[in-house]
Backbone as a printed PyTorch tensor [residue, N CA C, xyz], in Angstrom:
tensor([[[ -1.6990,  10.0010,  29.8020],
         [ -1.3370,   8.7840,  29.0940],
         [ -0.1540,   9.1070,  28.1870]],

        [[  0.7160,   8.1380,  28.0680],
         [  1.8500,   8.2680,  27.1640],
         [  1.8870,   7.0400,  26.2660]],

        [[  2.1180,   7.2740,  24.9990],
         [  2.1900,   6.2060,  24.0090],
         [  3.4510,   6.4080,  23.1740]],

        [[  4.0950,   5.3230,  22.8260],
         [  5.1610,   5.4080,  21.8180],
         [  5.1020,   4.1470,  20.9730]],

        [[  5.4500,   4.3110,  19.7230],
         [  5.4880,   3.1970,  18.7790],
         [  6.2650,   3.6380,  17.5580]],

        [[  6.5150,   2.7060,  16.6680],
         [  7.1880,   2.9900,  15.4090],
         [  6.3260,   2.4480,  14.2830]],

        [[  6.4330,   3.0910,  13.1240],
         [  5.7650,   2.5530,  11.9400],
         [  6.6580,   2.7150,  10.7210]],

        [[  6.4510,   1.8290,   9.7610],
         [  7.1500,   1.8890,   8.4800],
         [  6.1020,   1.9430,   7.3860]],

        [[  6.1810,   2.9790,   6.5640],
         [  5.2890,   3.1730,   5.4330],
         [  6.1440,   3.1000,   4.1710]],

        [[  5.7980,   2.2130,   3.2430],
         [  6.6090,   2.0480,   2.0300],
         [  6.6520,   3.3500,   1.2290]],

        [[  7.6670,   3.4920,   0.4030],
         [  7.8170,   4.7170,  -0.3890],
         [  6.7230,   4.8620,  -1.4380]],

        [[  6.0350,   3.7610,  -1.7800],
         [  4.9360,   3.8610,  -2.7520],
         [  3.5610,   3.7220,  -2.0900]],

        [[  3.5020,   3.9430,  -0.7690],
         [  2.2340,   3.8740,  -0.0460],
         [  1.2540,   4.8520,  -0.6820]],

        [[  0.0320,   4.3850,  -0.9560],
         [ -0.9490,   5.1850,  -1.6670],
         [ -2.1060,   5.5630,  -0.7510]],

        [[ -2.4630,   6.8290,  -0.7610],
         [ -3.6610,   7.2890,  -0.0610],
         [ -4.6210,   7.8670,  -1.0900]],

        [[ -5.8920,   7.6860,  -0.8310],
         [ -6.9190,   8.1930,  -1.7370],
         [ -7.4180,   9.5430,  -1.2330]],

        [[ -8.4790,  10.0240,  -1.8490],
         [ -9.1090,  11.2620,  -1.4100],
         [ -9.8260,  11.1000,  -0.0880]],

        [[-10.1000,   9.8780,   0.3090],
         [-10.6800,   9.6130,   1.6250],
         [ -9.5540,   9.4810,   2.6410]],

        [[ -9.9060,   9.4600,   3.8870],
         [ -8.9040,   9.3950,   4.9500],
         [ -8.3100,   7.9920,   5.0810]],

        [[ -7.0910,   7.9510,   5.5700],
         [ -6.4020,   6.7150,   5.9300],
         [ -5.8150,   6.9160,   7.3180]],

        [[ -6.5250,   6.4380,   8.3350],
         [ -6.0270,   6.5710,   9.7060],
         [ -4.9310,   5.5380,   9.9430]],

        [[ -3.8760,   5.9640,  10.6160],
         [ -2.7640,   5.0980,  10.9850],
         [ -2.8940,   4.6960,  12.4500]],

        [[ -3.4040,   5.6060,  13.2560],
         [ -3.6800,   5.2840,  14.6590],
         [ -4.8560,   6.1300,  15.1200]],

        [[ -5.5160,   5.6570,  16.1750],
         [ -6.6740,   6.3530,  16.7200],
         [ -6.6450,   6.2990,  18.2450]],

        [[ -7.1610,   7.3370,  18.8420],
         [ -7.4150,   7.3780,  20.2690],
         [ -8.8950,   7.7010,  20.3990]],

        [[ -9.6610,   6.7880,  20.9940],
         [-11.1100,   6.9780,  21.0560],
         [-11.6710,   6.4740,  22.3750]],

        [[-12.8700,   6.9200,  22.6690],
         [-13.5970,   6.4510,  23.8360],
         [-14.5650,   5.3730,  23.3870]],

        [[-14.7480,   4.3600,  24.2100],
         [-15.7270,   3.3230,  23.9110],
         [-17.1060,   3.9590,  23.7840]],

        [[-17.8980,   3.4690,  22.8490],
         [-19.2670,   3.9220,  22.7030],
         [-19.4420,   5.2380,  21.9690]],

        [[-18.3730,   5.7760,  21.3690],
         [-18.5040,   7.0250,  20.6140],
         [-18.3920,   6.7340,  19.1240]],

        [[-18.9250,   7.6430,  18.3230],
         [-18.9140,   7.4860,  16.8670],
         [-17.5670,   7.8560,  16.2740]],

        [[-17.0430,   8.9940,  16.7010],
         [-15.7980,   9.5050,  16.1240],
         [-14.6530,   9.3910,  17.1220]],

        [[-13.4590,   9.1180,  16.6220],
         [-12.3030,   9.1050,  17.5210],
         [-12.0400,  10.5140,  18.0490]],

        [[-11.3610,  10.5970,  19.1570],
         [-10.9480,  11.8840,  19.7080],
         [ -9.7750,  12.4310,  18.8930]],

        [[ -8.8020,  11.5660,  18.6180],
         [ -7.5690,  11.9340,  17.9160],
         [ -7.2360,  10.8280,  16.9130]],

        [[ -6.7880,  11.2060,  15.7220],
         [ -6.2330,  10.2250,  14.7830],
         [ -4.9440,  10.7760,  14.1870]],

        [[ -4.0620,   9.8880,  13.7960],
         [ -2.9290,  10.2250,  12.9430],
         [ -3.3430,   9.7340,  11.5640]],

        [[ -3.4220,  10.6320,  10.5990],
         [ -4.0930,  10.3520,   9.3330],
         [ -3.2700,  10.7950,   8.1380]],

        [[ -3.3120,   9.9880,   7.0900],
         [ -2.7360,  10.3470,   5.7980],
         [ -3.8940,  10.5590,   4.8250]],

        [[ -3.7710,  11.5700,   3.9770],
         [ -4.8600,  11.8620,   3.0450],
         [ -4.3550,  12.6630,   1.8560]],

        [[ -5.0700,  12.5480,   0.7610],
         [ -4.7560,  13.2710,  -0.4650],
         [ -5.7260,  14.4410,  -0.6420]],

        [[ -5.2220,  15.5200,  -1.2170],
         [ -5.9990,  16.6910,  -1.6760],
         [ -7.2740,  16.9810,  -0.8850]],

        [[ -7.1040,  17.3890,   0.3270],
         [ -8.2870,  17.5800,   1.1530],
         [ -8.6290,  19.0450,   1.3680]],

        [[ -7.7730,  19.7650,   2.0350],
         [ -8.0230,  21.1720,   2.3110],
         [ -7.4830,  22.0260,   1.1710]],

        [[ -8.0810,  23.1690,   0.9810],
         [ -7.7110,  24.0320,  -0.1390],
         [ -6.2090,  24.3400,  -0.1670]],

        [[ -5.6260,  24.6190,   1.0060],
         [ -4.2100,  25.0110,   1.0310],
         [ -3.2500,  23.8600,   0.7300]],

        [[ -3.7230,  22.6230,   0.7750],
         [ -2.8440,  21.4830,   0.4900],
         [ -3.3990,  20.6240,  -0.6390]],

        [[ -4.3260,  21.1690,  -1.4060],
         [ -4.9590,  20.4020,  -2.4660],
         [ -3.9010,  19.8220,  -3.4020]],

        [[ -3.9920,  18.5250,  -3.6570],
         [ -3.0760,  17.8560,  -4.5590],
         [ -1.9190,  17.1640,  -3.8630]],

        [[ -1.6240,  17.5540,  -2.6250],
         [ -0.5100,  16.9520,  -1.9050],
         [ -0.9980,  15.8260,  -1.0100]],

        [[ -0.2130,  14.7550,  -0.9220],
         [ -0.4630,  13.7230,   0.0830],
         [  0.0630,  14.2800,   1.3970]],

        [[ -0.7720,  14.2700,   2.4160],
         [ -0.4800,  14.9920,   3.6510],
         [ -0.6530,  14.0970,   4.8650]],

        [[  0.1740,  14.3130,   5.8760],
         [  0.0080,  13.6930,   7.1750],
         [ -0.5700,  14.7650,   8.0990]],

        [[ -1.5980,  14.3950,   8.8490],
         [ -2.1820,  15.3480,   9.7750],
         [ -2.7960,  14.6170,  10.9600]],

        [[ -3.1260,  15.3800,  11.9820],
         [ -3.8320,  14.8700,  13.1410],
         [ -5.2710,  15.3650,  13.0390]],

        [[ -6.2210,  14.4420,  13.1940],
         [ -7.6330,  14.8210,  13.2960],
         [ -7.9650,  14.9410,  14.7690]],

        [[ -8.5870,  16.0440,  15.1250],
         [ -9.0410,  16.2400,  16.5060],
         [-10.5300,  16.5390,  16.4640]],

        [[-11.3000,  15.7440,  17.1850],
         [-12.7460,  15.9430,  17.3000],
         [-13.0620,  16.3690,  18.7340]],

        [[-13.2470,  17.6650,  18.9880],
         [-13.5510,  18.1080,  20.3480],
         [-14.9120,  17.6220,  20.8490]],

        [[-15.8100,  17.2590,  19.9290],
         [-17.0850,  16.6390,  20.2960],
         [-17.2260,  15.3720,  19.4600]],

        [[-18.2510,  14.6140,  19.6980],
         [-18.4710,  13.3790,  18.9420],
         [-19.2810,  13.6400,  17.6670]],

        [[-19.1910,  14.8360,  17.1340],
         [-19.9030,  15.2110,  15.9090],
         [-18.9000,  15.3700,  14.7700]],

        [[-19.2650,  14.8690,  13.5840],
         [-18.3560,  14.9120,  12.4350],
         [-17.9420,  16.3370,  12.0800]],

        [[-18.8590,  17.2980,  12.2200],
         [-18.5310,  18.6680,  11.8230],
         [-17.6530,  19.4020,  12.8400]],

        [[-17.2660,  18.7310,  13.9240],
         [-16.3720,  19.3630,  14.8990],
         [-14.8940,  19.1280,  14.5520]],

        [[-14.6290,  18.4050,  13.4780],
         [-13.2590,  18.0580,  13.1070],
         [-12.3600,  19.2830,  12.9960]],

        [[-11.2020,  19.2010,  13.6540],
         [-10.1620,  20.2130,  13.5200],
         [ -8.8960,  19.5070,  13.0500]],

        [[ -8.4740,  19.7370,  11.8040],
         [ -7.2440,  19.1080,  11.3160],
         [ -6.0130,  19.9260,  11.7050]],

        [[ -5.0080,  19.2440,  12.2200],
         [ -3.7330,  19.8790,  12.5310],
         [ -2.7090,  19.2950,  11.5620]],

        [[ -2.3020,  20.0680,  10.5720],
         [ -1.4330,  19.6110,   9.4920],
         [ -0.0110,  19.3910,  10.0180]],

        [[  0.5560,  18.2130,   9.7140],
         [  1.9360,  17.9030,  10.0940],
         [  2.9010,  18.1040,   8.9370]],

        [[  2.4580,  17.8500,   7.7110],
         [  3.3330,  18.0830,   6.5640],
         [  3.1170,  17.0880,   5.4520]],

        [[  3.9690,  17.2070,   4.4530],
         [  3.9190,  16.3580,   3.2690],
         [  4.1740,  14.9050,   3.6530]],

        [[  3.3430,  14.0120,   3.1440],
         [  3.4310,  12.5910,   3.4910],
         [  4.7640,  11.9710,   3.0740]],

        [[  5.3940,  12.5010,   2.0280],
         [  6.6730,  11.9320,   1.5640],
         [  7.7410,  11.9350,   2.6520]],

        [[  7.6510,  12.8530,   3.6030],
         [  8.6420,  12.9220,   4.6930],
         [  8.6020,  11.6780,   5.5720]],

        [[  7.5020,  10.9120,   5.5250],
         [  7.3180,   9.7480,   6.3910],
         [  7.4360,   8.4250,   5.6400]],

        [[  7.5700,   8.4840,   4.3360],
         [  7.5870,   7.2730,   3.5130],
         [  8.9920,   6.6960,   3.3810]],

        [[  9.0510,   5.3560,   3.2650],
         [ 10.3160,   4.6800,   2.9970],
         [ 11.2750,   4.6550,   4.1660]],

        [[ 10.7670,   4.8310,   5.3790],
         [ 11.6300,   4.8290,   6.5640],
         [ 10.8140,   4.4580,   7.7870]],

        [[ 11.5080,   4.0180,   8.8120],
         [ 10.8680,   3.8140,  10.1070],
         [ 10.7180,   5.1640,  10.7780]],

        [[  9.5440,   5.3880,  11.3320],
         [  9.2370,   6.6360,  12.0350],
         [  8.8700,   6.2890,  13.4800]],

        [[  9.5320,   6.9370,  14.4270],
         [  9.2150,   6.7700,  15.8500],
         [  8.1820,   7.8210,  16.2400]],

        [[  7.1500,   7.3840,  16.9410],
         [  6.0680,   8.2670,  17.3650],
         [  6.0370,   8.3140,  18.8850]],

        [[  5.9610,   9.5150,  19.4240],
         [  5.7880,   9.7270,  20.8570],
         [  4.5420,  10.5930,  21.0180]],

        [[  3.5780,  10.1120,  21.7960],
         [  2.3300,  10.8410,  21.9890],
         [  2.0160,  10.8920,  23.4800]],

        [[  1.7200,  12.0710,  23.9550],
         [  1.3750,  12.2490,  25.3650],
         [  0.0780,  13.0370,  25.4320]],

        [[ -0.8310,  12.5910,  26.3060],
         [ -2.1210,  13.2610,  26.4400],
         [ -2.4520,  13.4710,  27.9100]],

        [[ -3.2650,  14.4630,  28.1500],
         [ -3.8640,  14.6570,  29.4740],
         [ -5.3540,  14.8160,  29.2410]],

        [[ -6.1410,  13.8680,  29.7680],
         [ -7.5780,  13.8830,  29.5680],
         [ -8.2230,  14.8310,  30.5670]],

        [[ -8.9380,  15.8220,  30.0210],
         [ -9.6280,  16.8060,  30.8510],
         [-10.6740,  17.4850,  29.9760]],

        [[-11.7350,  18.0170,  30.6050],
         [-12.7810,  18.6830,  29.8360],
         [-12.3200,  19.9600,  29.1590]],

        [[-11.4990,  20.7510,  29.8160],
         [-11.1370,  22.0260,  29.2080],
         [ -9.6580,  22.3880,  29.3110]],

        [[ -8.9010,  21.6900,  30.1150],
         [ -7.4760,  22.0140,  30.1880],
         [ -6.6190,  20.7860,  29.8980]],

        [[ -7.0740,  19.9880,  28.9430],
         [ -6.2810,  18.8530,  28.4990],
         [ -5.1850,  19.3000,  27.5540]],

        [[ -4.3050,  18.3670,  27.2220],
         [ -3.2920,  18.6760,  26.2100],
         [ -3.0060,  17.4480,  25.3640]],

        [[ -2.4050,  17.7110,  24.2220],
         [ -2.0000,  16.6690,  23.2800],
         [ -0.6180,  17.0360,  22.7600]],

        [[  0.3100,  16.0890,  22.8570],
         [  1.6720,  16.2920,  22.3510],
         [  2.0030,  15.1480,  21.4240]],

        [[  2.6210,  15.4650,  20.2990],
         [  3.0140,  14.4580,  19.3150],
         [  4.3770,  14.8220,  18.7500]],

        [[  5.2830,  13.8490,  18.7240],
         [  6.6010,  14.0430,  18.1140],
         [  6.8510,  12.8540,  17.2070]],

        [[  7.1750,  13.1080,  15.9520],
         [  7.5200,  12.0610,  14.9820],
         [  8.9690,  12.2600,  14.5700]],

        [[  9.7730,  11.1960,  14.7180],
         [ 11.2060,  11.2570,  14.4220],
         [ 11.6110,  10.1920,  13.4140]],

        [[ 12.5940,  10.5230,  12.6090],
         [ 13.2300,   9.5320,  11.7490],
         [ 13.9870,   8.5700,  12.6590]],

        [[ 13.6960,   7.2840,  12.5520],
         [ 14.2980,   6.2860,  13.4450],
         [ 15.8210,   6.2260,  13.3030]],

        [[ 16.3240,   6.3780,  12.1020],
         [ 17.7620,   6.2480,  11.8640],
         [ 18.5240,   7.4920,  12.3060]],

        [[ 18.0620,   8.6630,  11.8930],
         [ 18.8100,   9.8900,  12.1730],
         [ 18.4320,  10.5380,  13.5020]],

        [[ 17.2190,  10.2290,  13.9910],
         [ 16.7220,  10.8830,  15.1970],
         [ 16.1710,  12.2750,  14.9490]],

        [[ 16.2340,  12.7290,  13.6920],
         [ 15.7270,  14.0600,  13.3650],
         [ 14.2110,  14.1100,  13.5350]],

        [[ 13.7340,  15.2320,  14.0500],
         [ 12.2960,  15.4350,  14.1900],
         [ 11.7020,  15.7230,  12.8260]],

        [[ 10.7230,  14.9030,  12.4260],
         [ 10.0130,  15.1040,  11.1630],
         [  8.8690,  16.0920,  11.3560]],

        [[  8.2100,  16.0140,  12.4970],
         [  7.1600,  16.9690,  12.8430],
         [  6.8650,  16.8520,  14.3300]],

        [[  6.3360,  17.9250,  14.8840],
         [  5.9210,  17.9090,  16.2840],
         [  4.7290,  18.8460,  16.4410]],

        [[  3.9800,  18.5750,  17.4800],
         [  2.7480,  19.3190,  17.7040],
         [  2.4670,  19.3290,  19.1970]],

        [[  2.0670,  20.4680,  19.7240],
         [  1.6300,  20.5480,  21.1120],
         [  0.4200,  21.4650,  21.1670]],

        [[ -0.6930,  20.9350,  21.6590],
         [ -1.9300,  21.7100,  21.8120],
         [ -2.3310,  21.6320,  23.2730]],

        [[ -2.6320,  22.7640,  23.8720],
         [ -3.0160,  22.7710,  25.2700],
         [ -4.3480,  23.4880,  25.4530]],

        [[ -4.9130,  23.3240,  26.6530],
         [ -6.2160,  23.8930,  26.9860],
         [ -7.2900,  23.4570,  25.9920]],

        [[ -7.2820,  22.1640,  25.6730],
         [ -8.2680,  21.6110,  24.7540],
         [ -9.0970,  20.5570,  25.4740]],

        [[-10.2620,  20.2860,  24.9360],
         [-11.1730,  19.2950,  25.5070],
         [-10.7080,  17.9080,  25.0820]],

        [[-10.2170,  17.1400,  26.0200],
         [ -9.7230,  15.7890,  25.7410],
         [-10.5480,  14.7410,  26.4850]],

        [[-11.8290,  15.0340,  26.6950],
         [-12.6900,  14.1170,  27.4360],
         [-14.0650,  14.0840,  26.7950]],

        [[-14.7550,  12.9850,  26.9470],
         [-16.1530,  12.8440,  26.5390],
         [-16.9680,  12.6220,  27.8070]],

        [[-18.1450,  13.1870,  27.8510],
         [-18.9910,  13.0270,  29.0270],
         [-19.2570,  11.5600,  29.3260]],

        [[-19.3330,  10.7420,  28.2820],
         [-19.5460,   9.3140,  28.4950],
         [-18.2280,   8.5510,  28.5290]],

        [[-17.1240,   9.2630,  28.7700],
         [-15.8030,   8.6570,  28.7970],
         [-15.5890,   7.6680,  29.9240]],

        [[-16.5410,   7.6220,  30.8510],
         [-16.4140,   6.6810,  31.9650],
         [-16.3590,   5.2350,  31.4710]],

        [[-16.7720,   5.0190,  30.2130],
         [-16.7320,   3.6770,  29.6440],
         [-15.3160,   3.2590,  29.2780]],

        [[-14.4070,   4.2010,  29.2260],
         [-13.0120,   3.8870,  28.9430],
         [-12.5410,   4.4240,  27.6100]],

        [[-11.2590,   4.3800,  27.4450],
         [-10.6110,   4.9010,  26.2570],
         [ -9.7090,   3.8210,  25.6910]],

        [[ -9.5330,   3.8240,  24.3830],
         [ -8.6400,   2.8440,  23.7740],
         [ -7.8460,   3.4840,  22.6500]],

        [[ -6.6730,   2.9510,  22.4380],
         [ -5.8440,   3.3430,  21.3060],
         [ -5.8100,   2.1640,  20.3450]],

        [[ -5.6930,   2.4590,  19.0740],
         [ -5.5970,   1.3790,  18.0940],
         [ -4.6640,   1.8070,  16.9670]],

        [[ -4.0940,   0.8120,  16.3110],
         [ -3.1300,   1.0350,  15.2450],
         [ -3.4850,   0.1450,  14.0740]],

        [[ -3.2170,   0.6280,  12.8740],
         [ -3.5010,  -0.1380,  11.6670],
         [ -4.0190,   0.7840,  10.5880]],

        [[ -4.3310,   0.2170,   9.4580],
         [ -4.8930,   0.9900,   8.3550],
         [ -6.4120,   0.9700,   8.4860]],

        [[ -6.9820,   2.1330,   8.7190],
         [ -8.4290,   2.3200,   8.7490],
         [ -8.7340,   3.3140,   7.6390]],

        [[ -9.4440,   2.8760,   6.6070],
         [ -9.6300,   3.7370,   5.4390],
         [-11.0910,   4.0150,   5.1480]],

        [[-11.2990,   5.2050,   4.6230],
         [-12.5930,   5.5610,   4.0690],
         [-12.7570,   4.7920,   2.7650]],

        [[-13.9670,   4.3830,   2.4680],
         [-14.2130,   3.7240,   1.1870],
         [-14.5880,   4.7130,   0.0960]],

        [[-14.5610,   6.0140,   0.4050],
         [-14.7500,   7.0140,  -0.6430],
         [-13.5680,   6.9050,  -1.6020]],

        [[-13.8230,   6.9030,  -2.8850],
         [-12.7510,   6.7230,  -3.8600],
         [-12.2360,   5.3040,  -3.8690]],

        [[-13.1220,   4.3570,  -3.6000],
         [-12.7420,   2.9470,  -3.4530],
         [-12.0100,   2.4200,  -4.6920]],

        [[-12.3620,   2.9490,  -5.8650],
         [-11.7100,   2.4830,  -7.0960],
         [-10.2250,   2.8390,  -7.1260]],

        [[ -9.8020,   3.8120,  -6.3140],
         [ -8.3950,   4.1990,  -6.2530],
         [ -7.5710,   3.3190,  -5.3160]],

        [[ -8.2350,   2.6150,  -4.4100],
         [ -7.5280,   1.9030,  -3.3530],
         [ -6.8230,   0.6540,  -3.8590]],

        [[ -5.7040,   0.3480,  -3.2200],
         [ -5.0040,  -0.9110,  -3.4600],
         [ -4.5930,  -1.4580,  -2.0990]],

        [[ -4.2460,  -2.7270,  -2.0580],
         [ -3.7850,  -3.3050,  -0.8020],
         [ -2.5030,  -2.6150,  -0.3660]],

        [[ -2.4410,  -2.2730,   0.8940],
         [ -1.2750,  -1.6070,   1.4630],
         [ -0.8730,  -2.3080,   2.7460]],

        [[  0.3680,  -2.1100,   3.1350],
         [  0.8570,  -2.6200,   4.4100],
         [  1.5580,  -1.5020,   5.1630]],

        [[  1.3200,  -1.4590,   6.4490],
         [  2.0830,  -0.6340,   7.3710],
         [  2.7050,  -1.5850,   8.3700]],

        [[  3.9530,  -1.3870,   8.6820],
         [  4.6040,  -2.1960,   9.7040],
         [  4.6420,  -1.3830,  10.9940]],

        [[  4.4110,  -2.0450,  12.1220],
         [  4.4150,  -1.3860,  13.4170],
         [  5.3320,  -2.1330,  14.3800]],

        [[  5.8770,  -1.4300,  15.3380],
         [  6.6950,  -2.0710,  16.3550],
         [  6.9610,  -1.1430,  17.5180]],

        [[  7.6700,  -1.6770,  18.5070],
         [  8.1620,  -0.9150,  19.6620],
         [  7.0510,  -0.2040,  20.4200]],

        [[  5.9760,  -0.9010,  20.7430],
         [  4.8330,  -0.2940,  21.4250],
         [  5.0900,  -0.0930,  22.9140]],

        [[  4.6370,   1.0290,  23.4220],
         [  4.6160,   1.2970,  24.8550],
         [  3.3680,   2.1170,  25.1510]],

        [[  2.6560,   1.7360,  26.1990],
         [  1.5070,   2.4950,  26.6880],
         [  1.6790,   2.6190,  28.1980]],

        [[  1.6330,   3.8460,  28.6960],
         [  1.8040,   4.0680,  30.1350],
         [  0.7660,   5.0700,  30.6110]],

        [[  0.2910,   4.8640,  31.8270],
         [ -0.6420,   5.8320,  32.3960],
         [ -0.2240,   6.1660,  33.8130]],

        [[ -0.8340,   7.2020,  34.3280],
         [ -0.4640,   7.6380,  35.6710],
         [  0.9380,   8.1900,  35.6830]],

        [[  1.7270,   7.7820,  36.6560],
         [  3.0910,   8.2850,  36.7600],
         [  4.0470,   7.5680,  35.8060]],

        [[  3.5900,   6.4910,  35.1800],
         [  4.4250,   5.8010,  34.1920],
         [  4.5970,   6.6510,  32.9380]],

        [[  5.6770,   6.4130,  32.2400],
         [  5.9050,   7.1920,  31.0370],
         [  6.7190,   6.3890,  30.0510]],

        [[  6.2960,   6.4130,  28.7910],
         [  7.0760,   5.7900,  27.7320],
         [  8.2470,   6.6910,  27.4060]],

        [[  9.3490,   6.0860,  27.0570],
         [ 10.5320,   6.8550,  26.6620],
         [ 10.3130,   7.3750,  25.2560]],

        [[ 10.6620,   8.6400,  25.0540],
         [ 10.5760,   9.2000,  23.7120],
         [ 11.6220,   8.5100,  22.8440]],

        [[ 11.1930,   7.9040,  21.7480],
         [ 12.1110,   7.1710,  20.8500],
         [ 13.1060,   8.1040,  20.2080]]])
């Protein structure tokens, strides 16, 4: 599967100590998404205090299976349009996940990630898979939250031999 889209996050976009998913890739009927693009504050010891963009990967449908792949400081993505290119191969043990985030104006790569030989399938995946976009937030630290907006555009989803163009 190949996905591409763009998002705009304001320069004063606020994230709390809970997660703020920007996009998700999940299987129908599962509790946890397989992959998320997530913004979060002060989570892991090595990035405590920083607003961070990362990918959540759940190799199983259990919360404790979470593997965070850090992309970088959230400020790199704020106040600009960001083009996202995501490519996946669904497989039990030799799947892959590729992600490239670019500044829409300059074309410069803000971050990229490629993981291979990973489990990108659920045994009950026969029910189908879906991608979603928007603000999905944890209500932990609810007193910190304020209304936020993310703008999205330029969507492409392709499967099989089809392929979205990398923005």
